N, C-alpha and C positions, 0 to 999 in steps of 0.2 A: 937466696932462696929461689926455686923455681916452681912455677904453679902455672896451670892453664884450665881451661874449662873442663878439660879431660879429668881433673882431678876432682871435680863435683862428684859426691856420692850419689846412689841411687836415691831418689826421694820418693818413691812410690808410698802412697799413704799419707803423705805430707801435704798440707794445705798452706798456700801462699797467697798473700794479697800485695799487688804492686800498685802503688798510685802512679799517674802519669804514664800509663803503660801503650799509649797510641803511637808514640814515636820515641826517637833516641834512646837514651839510657834505660828508661822504664821499659821499652818494647825489647830492647835487647836483653835486659834482665828476666823478663817473663819468658822470652824465647829459649834462654838457656835453662830455666827451671821447669819448663815444658819438656824439653829435650830430655831431662834426667828425671822424668815421669811425675814430678810434682803435680797436684791439683792446684791451679792457678786462677786467681781472681783478678782481673784487670779493671782497675777502677779510673774512670776518665769522666770529664765534663761533657764531652760532646758525643752524643750516642751514636751518630753517623760514622765517626772517625773510630769509634771503639768497635763498632760491628766490622768495620773494614780490617782493623787491627786483629781481630779475632779470625777473621777468615784467612789472612795471611800467616798469622801464627799457627793456626791448624795445619795450613798446608806445608810449613816448613817443618813442624815438630811432631806432626801425626797424632798430635793431642789436642784437644779443643779446650780453650780457656772459658771462664765464666765472665760475662761482662756485667759490670757494677756501674750504675750511674753515681757519680761523686762531683760536686763542686766545692773544693776546699775554701773558695771565697763566700761560701754560704754556709752558716752552722746548722740550719735546718736540714740542708741537703746531706751533711756530714752525719747528723743524727739519723737520718733515714737510711742512709748507706750502712751505718754501724749496725742498725737494727736488723737490717736485710742479712747481712753477713752471719750475724748472731743467730738468726732464726734458721738459716740454711744448713747449718752444720754444727756439730758439738765440738769443733777443734779450729784452732788458727796456729800454725806451727811458725809462720814467718810473716811479720808485717814490714814491708819495705816502703818507708815514707820517702818517696822518691821525687813526686811531682813538684813543679816550681814555676815562678815566674820569674824574668831577670830584666831589671832595668826598663820597665815601661813608663811611658807619661805618667803623671799622677793620677791615680784613681784610688777609689775605696771599695771595700768589699761591700756585701750587701748588709753587713752589720755595722758599716761605718769605720772599719779600721784601715789604716794605710795596706794599700793592696799586696805589696811584697812581704811584709810581716804578717798580715793577716792570712795570706795564702801559705807561704813557706813555712811559717811556724805555728800561728794559732789554729790553723785548719788541721795540721797534723797533730798537734797537741790535743785538740778536742776528739779526733779520731783514735788516736792511741788510747786516750782515756776512756772512751766508750767501749773500745774492744779489749781493755785490760781484762774483764771477767773471763773472757773467751780465751785469751793468751794464757791467763794463770790457770786455766783448767787443762791447758795442754803441757805436757811435760816436754822440757827442754825448748820451749819457745824462745824466739828471738824477734827483736825489734831493731831494725836497721834504718837509721836516718841520715839521708844524704846532705852532704855539706859542700863546701866548696873552699878552695885555697883563698877565695876572696873574704873569707872570714877574718885573714890576715890584715886586711886593709882598714879595719875600724877598731877603735880602742875600748869600746863600752857600748852600752845599751840602757836607756832610760824608759820608764814607763809610758811618758809622752810621745815616744816613738811609735807606740802602737796605733795610736790616733792622731799622728802628725798631720797637721793641715797642708795645703799646697803651699802656702807661703814658707820659703826656706827648703822645701823639698830638693833633694840631690838624689837622682835615682840609683847611682853606684854606691852612694854611702848606704841608702837604704837596703840595697841588694846585700851589701857585706853585712849589715847588722842582722837581716834575716838569716844569714848563713851562720853568723854567730850565734844566734838564738838556736838554731838547730843543734849546734854542738853542747851549748849550755843546758839544753834540754836532754840530749842523749846521755851525758854525764851525770845529771842530776836524777833521771830515771834509773841509771846504773846505780847510784849511791842508795837510793830509796828501795831498790829491788834488794840489793844485798843487806841492807839493814833490816829489812821485813824477812829475810830468809827465804824468799820465793824462788821458784824455778823458772827464772826470766833472765834473758841476756839482753843488755841493752849496748848497742855498738854504732859506729858511724863509719862513713865513707865518702870520699869524695873522688871525683872522675879525672882530675887534672883538667888539660884542655882537650875536650871531646868534641868532634864535629857533631853537633845536634841541631834542632830547630830552635832551641832556647835563644842562641845569640840573635836570631833574626826576629824573635817574636816581638821584642820590645819596639824596634823601629816600624813594625808592621802595626802595632797598636797605635803608634804615632801617626800613622799614615804615610810612611816615609819609605816607599817602595825601593827606591834606588839604594838607600842605605841598608835596607833588609838584604838586597842582593849582594852588595859588598860584603856585608858581615858573612852571608853563606858562602860566598866564594873564598875568602879568606880562611874561613874554618876549614873548609874542605882542603886548602893548600897546606895548612900549617898545622892543623889539629890531628890528634889521633882518631881512629874510627869511633863511633857511638857503641860498636861492640867492644872495643878495647876500654873505652870509658866506663862499661859496666862491669868490667872486672873486678873492681875494688868492692863493688856493692855484693857481687857474688861470693866474692871471698868472705866478706863479713857476714853474709847469710849463711855459708854451707862449710866453712872451714871448721873442723871437729876440735881443734885445739885452741881456739882463739880466746884470748882472756876478756872477760867482761870489762866493758868500757873502752875497748881498743878502737883506735881511729885508723882506717886504712886507706891508702892513696897510692898513685903510681909510684915506680921505683926511681925514674930519672928525674930528679929535681922536683918530684911531685908534679910532673908535667905530662908524662907519658910513661907507658911500661907496665911490667908485671907489678902486681899488687905488693905492698909491703906495709908494716905499722909505721905510721908517721904521728908527730906529735902536733896537738892544737897548740894554739898561743896561750900565754900565760892568763890572758883575760877569759879565754874559753875554758880555762881549768878552774876558775875562781868559784868556790862552793857559795860564797856568800852572794855573788850576783846571780849564780844559777838559782838559789833558793828564792830570790827576790823575782826573778823573771817567772819563776813556777807559780808564785802568789799572784802576780800580775796576770798570768795567763788564766788562772783558776777564776779570778774575778772577771776577766773579759770574755770567757767562753762559758761560765757557770759550770764548767766541768771539773770536778776535783778528783784526778785519779786515785782510786783505791788499790793499794798493794796489798790486798789480803786475798787469800785463796776462796773463791765461791764453794758453798757446799753443794 
């Protein structure tokens, strides 16, 4: 299969929301959507960085995005952001759950969850749930959830992982579990959407190994400036660009013939290259584990995503 961003269709009149769009994969995803004339909302925690990203995105694409303040580690912020998006327009064609944190020192979200699962999974679960009525009012809407090949490094997830204390915390294991949770959620949303007969597609993507700020963010949070610089240098030397890392997300968001529940990654060993359909692990495809995670997430966030078309 050959594919490039030139194959993205004209997106005039379509509205997209991209989380974590101030840098890296999210920025590059938003840029290509703007270049193809979509109306793009960039959601980010830091309003100063968001404003700067909006300025450069406008300069590069000729189309100005809308800035949305969103902290996925704060469920109240998620609620405010979803409410703002819903009030601003009557449609949402694309929700790209891209933002994330990777391997930070132990921290908790505002609501007391382990930071990586709380941000990468629960924040996006709550955001998607709150935006479902708007998505379901929009014909042919898609939810793209960005995972990682790191989901392959773990063999399961338990309810206690959501509120895991500092004792026994292993940052890479927690990251792998958060990325497994992303896939379990994506596939369970697909199952529920198809069972309900609604016009909503849930798909996933992963970037392979892409040079983004994400690799250095964990060491920076720990105050390890040298380690952060080493990560940044190694990423620039070995990894593919952030723009190439965004290709699977863009393919998942825009390819017309994509099947519901598809998982898209890079073609060369899932490390780099043009997008192709890849397979999640057996654990990620476990419907019973996905159902349990859904129930745990509803209890944790207080959001029960309703897959009924609003009148």
